[in-house]
VEXMARBA-964629 format. One line per 8 residues: number of its first residue (from 1); for each residue x, y, z of N, C-alpha, C. Coordinates in steps of 0.05 Angstrom, whole numbers. Example, Ala and Ser with C-alpha at 12.3 -4.5 7.8 and 13.67 -1.06 7.14 Angstrom:
<sites>
1	264:-114:156:246:-90:156:264:-66:156; 257:-45:142:273:-21:143:258:1:157
</sites>
This chain:
<sites>
1	17:-24:0:0:0:0:18:25:0; 11:44:-16:27:68:-18:18:89:3; 37:106:9:32:128:28:37:154:13; 19:174:17:21:200:4:21:221:26; 34:243:21:35:265:40:23:290:27; 7:305:43:-7:328:33:-5:351:53; -10:375:43:-14:399:60:-41:411:52; -55:420:72:-82:433:67:-77:461:58
9	-82:466:32:-78:493:20:-100:512:28; -125:502:27:-148:519:33:-172:502:42; -190:514:57:-214:501:65:-237:519:55; -255:506:40:-278:520:29:-304:505:36; -316:513:58:-341:500:67:-336:472:75; -349:453:61:-347:425:67:-324:410:53; -307:426:40:-285:414:24:-258:427:31; -237:412:26:-210:423:30:-194:417:5
17	-177:435:-2:-158:432:-25:-132:422:-13; -123:399:-23:-98:388:-14:-77:388:-36; -52:393:-29:-30:392:-48:-10:371:-38; -1:354:-56:18:333:-49:45:346:-43; 58:336:-23:85:346:-16:107:326:-20; 100:301:-25:120:280:-29:130:279:-58; 117:293:-76:126:296:-104:122:325:-111; 135:334:-132:132:361:-141:107:363:-158
25	87:378:-148:62:381:-162:48:406:-154; 36:420:-173:20:443:-167:-10:437:-167; -17:412:-173:-45:403:-174:-56:402:-146; -82:410:-144:-96:408:-119:-117:386:-120; -121:373:-98:-140:351:-96:-163:361:-78; -187:361:-88:-210:370:-72:-221:346:-57; -222:348:-30:-230:325:-13:-252:335:6; -272:319:10:-294:326:29:-282:326:57
33	-289:346:73:-278:348:100:-287:325:117; -309:312:111:-318:289:126:-298:266:125; -281:266:105:-260:245:102:-234:252:116; -232:277:126:-208:287:138:-210:289:168; -187:289:182:-189:293:211:-203:319:218; -220:320:238:-236:344:244:-219:368:253; -195:364:263:-179:386:273:-162:400:252; -165:393:226:-148:406:206:-153:436:204
41	-133:450:196:-134:478:190:-117:483:165; -119:506:153:-101:512:130:-72:509:140; -56:495:124:-28:491:132:-23:464:146; -45:450:153:-41:424:166:-28:405:147; -11:387:158:2:367:142:-12:340:147; -18:326:125:-33:301:127:-17:278:114; -23:254:124:-12:230:112:-36:213:103; -35:203:78:-57:186:68:-45:158:65
49	-58:140:80:-48:112:80:-72:94:87; -73:71:74:-95:52:78:-122:65:76; -126:82:55:-151:95:49:-161:114:70; -143:124:87:-150:143:108:-130:166:109; -140:189:118:-122:212:123:-117:214:152; -91:220:159:-82:223:187:-67:249:189; -68:262:213:-51:285:218:-22:274:218; -5:289:205:23:281:204:38:291:228
57	52:273:241:68:280:265:94:294:255; 101:316:268:125:331:260:149:320:275
</sites>
C-alpha cells in the first residue's frame, strides 16, 4: 500500500484543497472534509495511508 503526504492549502465550506508534498506538483485535490481529521486547518500536514487521512506528526 502506498503512502502519500499532503498539505491543506485551503478550506472552502465542506471541502478542502490538498497539495501533495512528497512529489513536485501544483495540482490540488478536492476532498470532502468528512473524510479528513476534524482538527485540520489551513497549513495542516496530512498522511494518506490505507484509504484514510491522518494528521502528520512533525
